[in-house]
C-alpha positions as CSV (number, residue, x, y, z in Angstrom):
1,X,70.6,125.0,67.2
2,X,67.1,125.9,66.8
3,X,66.2,122.7,64.5
4,X,67.7,120.5,67.8
5,X,65.2,121.6,69.7
6,X,62.5,121.1,67.6
7,X,63.4,117.6,66.7
8,X,63.9,117.2,70.7
9,X,60.4,118.9,71.3
10,X,58.7,116.3,68.6
11,X,60.1,113.4,70.1
12,X,58.8,114.3,73.8
13,X,55.5,115.0,72.3
14,X,55.5,111.8,70.4
15,X,56.4,109.8,73.7
16,X,53.7,111.3,75.4
17,X,51.6,110.4,72.7
18,X,52.4,106.9,72.9
19,X,52.3,106.6,76.7
20,X,49.2,108.2,76.4
21,X,47.8,105.7,74.4
22,X,49.3,102.3,76.2
23,X,47.9,103.7,79.6
24,X,44.1,104.5,78.1
25,X,44.8,101.0,76.5
26,X,45.5,99.4,79.6
27,X,42.8,101.7,81.8
28,X,40.6,100.1,79.5
29,X,40.7,96.4,80.4
30,X,40.6,97.0,84.2
31,X,37.8,96.1,85.6
32,X,36.8,97.0,89.1
33,X,34.5,96.9,92.0
34,X,34.9,97.2,95.8
35,X,35.3,94.1,97.5
36,X,35.6,93.2,101.6
37,X,38.3,91.9,102.2
38,X,40.0,92.3,98.7
39,X,42.7,90.0,99.0
40,X,44.1,87.8,96.0
41,X,41.8,85.0,96.9
42,X,38.7,86.8,96.9
43,X,39.6,89.2,94.3
44,X,40.5,86.0,92.3
45,X,36.7,84.6,93.4
46,X,35.0,88.2,92.0
47,X,37.2,87.7,88.4
48,X,36.3,84.0,88.1
49,X,32.4,84.5,88.7
50,X,32.6,87.2,86.3
51,X,33.1,84.7,83.6
52,X,37.1,87.2,82.8
53,X,39.3,85.2,81.1
54,X,43.3,85.4,81.3
55,X,42.6,87.9,84.0
56,X,45.2,89.4,86.7
57,X,43.9,90.6,90.3
58,X,45.1,93.8,92.1
59,X,43.4,95.3,94.5
60,X,43.0,99.5,95.1
61,X,42.0,101.3,97.7
62,X,39.2,103.1,97.0
63,X,37.1,106.1,98.2
64,X,35.8,104.4,100.8
65,X,36.0,100.6,100.3
66,X,39.1,98.4,99.3
67,X,38.7,97.9,95.5
68,X,39.3,94.3,93.5
69,X,40.2,95.1,89.9
70,X,40.3,91.9,87.3
71,X,42.6,93.1,84.4
72,X,42.1,91.6,80.9
73,X,44.8,91.9,78.3
74,X,43.1,92.5,74.8
75,X,39.3,94.1,76.0
């Protein structure tokens, strides 16, 4: 029974490590800046003006202002 617990703990630790690596790599590819108003159009224009290629856009609520983020794959 102890062997099962060790195997389960090891699997959970490995899964947590993989999720952390994937999450951190996604964060590294996001370039964000305060944009008012943040919409699909204004955010897309911001990403284009900064010469990002193959980007995806999304708006978030920053501490004080809306924030446009350009998610760039393989950055």
